[in-house]
N, C-alpha and C positions, 0 to 999 in steps of 0.2 A: 504494500500500500504506500502511496506517495501523498504527502501532505504539503501544501503550499501555504505559507503565512507571510505576514509583513509586519514591520515595526517602524515607527517614526519617532524622531526627536529633533526639534528645531527644523532645519531644512534637510536633514539626512533621512533617507528612505532605504530600508533594508528588506530584501525579499529572500525568504529561506525556503528551501526544499528539503523535507525530511523523508528519508526512506530507510528500509532495513539495510543493515550493513555491519561493518566491523569497527566503528568508532572514528571515522574520518570526519573532521570538521574543516571546511575550506571557506575562506573569506576571499571573494573575488578571485577564485581559482588558485588560491595560495593557502598552504596549510596554516592553521591558526597559530601554530608554534612560532611562525616567522613574523607575526604581526608586531609592529613597533608603534608606539612605546609599550613597555611592559604593563603599564596601568590599563591601557586599552585592552590588552589580551586578557588580563585578569577579570576585567569588567565583562567581556564577551563570554567567558567561561563560567560566570557566576551561576547560571541556571543548573549546571551540572553539579556544582558544589552543594547546592541546596537539595537537589533531587537525590542523586546517587551517582557515584563514578561508574558503577556497573551499568547504569542506564545508557551511558555514552557508548559502551561497547556493542550495543544492539542496533545503533542507528548511524547513518551517514548524513551529514548536513552540509548542503551547499548554500552559501549566502552570497548574494550580490548586493553591494551597498554603494550608494552614490550620494553626493551632496554633503554640505556641512563640513565640519572639521573632524579631527580624530575622536574627540570626546563625544560629540553628537552621534557619530557613526557607531561608536562602541555601544552607546545606549540603545540605538536603533537595532543593532545586531542582537543585543541581549534580549530585547523584547521579542524579536522575530524567532529566536531560538526557543525561548521559554514557551511562547504560544505554540510553536511547532511540536514541541515535546508533549504538551498537554493534549493537543488535538490528535497527534499520532497515537498516543497510548490511551486516549479517552479516559483519563484517570482523574476523578474528582479529588482524591486525596492529594495528588501532586499539585493540582490547581490551588487547593486551599493552602498548601505549604508555600507556594509562590506568593499568594496574596498576603499571607501572614508576614512573610519576610519583607516584601516591598511590592506595593500595588503597581508600580511602573514596569514590573516584569511582564505583566499581562495587558496593561492599559497604556495606550500612547499618551505621551505628555503633549498637551495641546498648546503649550506656551510658545509664542513666536516673538522675535525681536520687533520692537515697534519701528515703523518706518520713519525715516528722517523727514523733517518738515523744513520749510523755508525760514530764514531769519536766524539760523544757528547752525553749529557744526554737527548736531545730532538730533535725536528725537525730541528731547526736552531742553537741552542746554541752549542758551542764546548767546549771540556775539556780544562782547563787552561794549559798553557805551562810555564815551569820553565826554566829560563836561567842559574841559579846557583844551 
């Protein structure tokens, strides 16, 4: 059985395909062990730490991720993997464990950066005003 899921964070979008296999996790056709920085790799593999390392040995996961920076991409991948595992195994106990640990494992974070407006360098900041 093949399961397709997605995860989002800021402007990063990750699409994961979960199928039976022997524990290969690939991010953009590259093994997850080669992902840099280390913090992003740890974030991506978080669902396996919560679930069970034995769970990883039963599935192959291919993730394609685009947009955003490394932190946003790591969060998007993490959500896509967690959703894929829950959907693939159809396990309510696993779903509850993820929800108890961190809701953003299964639910996309909808927050976006506010667009820049005129009259300033950013969304809220204004240019300085000189009186003399």
